[in-house]
C-alpha positions in Angstrom: 169.8 -157.2 2.2 168.2 -160.6 1.6 167.5 -163.1 4.4 166.4 -166.7 4.2 163.7 -167.9 6.5 163.5 -171.7 6.7 160.7 -173.1 8.8 160.2 -176.8 9.4 156.7 -177.8 10.4 155.8 -179.4 13.7 154.3 -183.0 13.5 150.6 -183.0 12.9 150.5 -179.2 12.1 148.5 -179.5 8.9 145.2 -178.2 10.5 147.1 -175.3 12.1 148.8 -174.5 8.7 145.4 -174.6 6.9 143.8 -172.3 9.4 146.6 -169.7 9.4 147.3 -169.9 5.7 145.1 -167.0 4.5 146.6 -164.5 7.0 150.2 -165.8 6.3 149.7 -165.4 2.5 148.3 -161.9 3.0 151.5 -160.9 4.8 153.7 -162.4 2.1 151.6 -160.7 -0.6 152.2 -157.3 1.1 155.9 -157.9 1.0 155.7 -159.0 -2.7 153.8 -155.8 -3.6 156.6 -153.9 -1.9 159.1 -155.7 -4.1 160.8 -157.4 -1.2 160.2 -161.1 -2.0 163.0 -162.9 -3.9 161.5 -166.4 -3.5 158.8 -168.0 -1.4 157.0 -171.3 -1.2 156.1 -174.5 0.7 158.4 -177.5 1.1 156.4 -180.6 0.0 156.8 -183.7 2.1 157.1 -185.8 -1.1 159.6 -185.5 -4.0 156.9 -184.0 -6.2 155.9 -180.7 -7.8 152.8 -180.3 -5.6 151.9 -180.4 -1.9 149.3 -183.2 -2.3 151.4 -185.4 0.0 151.5 -182.7 2.7 153.8 -179.8 3.6 157.1 -180.2 5.5 157.8 -176.5 5.9 158.3 -173.1 4.2 161.1 -171.2 2.6 161.1 -167.4 2.3 163.9 -165.3 0.8 163.1 -161.6 1.2 164.6 -158.2 1.8 164.8 -156.9 5.3 166.7 -154.1 6.9 168.5 -156.5 9.3 168.7 -160.0 10.7 166.7 -158.8 13.7 164.0 -157.4 11.4 163.7 -160.7 9.6 163.5 -162.6 12.9 160.9 -160.2 14.2 158.8 -160.6 10.9 158.7 -164.4 11.1 158.1 -164.3 14.9 154.9 -162.3 14.2 153.8 -164.4 11.3 150.5 -166.3 11.6 152.2 -169.6 11.0 154.7 -169.0 13.8 152.0 -167.7 16.2 149.8 -170.7 15.5 152.6 -173.2 16.3 152.9 -174.5 12.7 156.7 -174.5 12.9 158.8 -176.8 15.1 161.9 -174.8 14.2 162.8 -171.6 12.2 166.2 -170.7 10.9 166.9 -167.1 9.7 170.1 -166.3 7.9 171.6 -163.7 5.6 171.4 -164.7 1.9 173.4 -163.7 -1.1 171.8 -164.2 -4.5 174.4 -165.0 -7.1 174.1 -163.7 -10.6 175.5 -166.3 -13.0 
């Protein structure tokens, strides 16, 4: 099943995000190679198609065996461990086919 992971960055977490980014991206890449990623990306602070103005958080929609497995995955993520996120919400997600 798909789960949405929505993390909002803590104030002044840009340096922590930058330091943890390579390890975070490696974990996401592994899931992508397993075919488990439906959607992933940063949330820009500005209404713009880039993160030049900074990052406000992250969105990951991926396949996990359970809600607990999705929570465990994000809890062990380098961003979460480094204190990048002020809050994280994990919820089941249903992808509509239109």
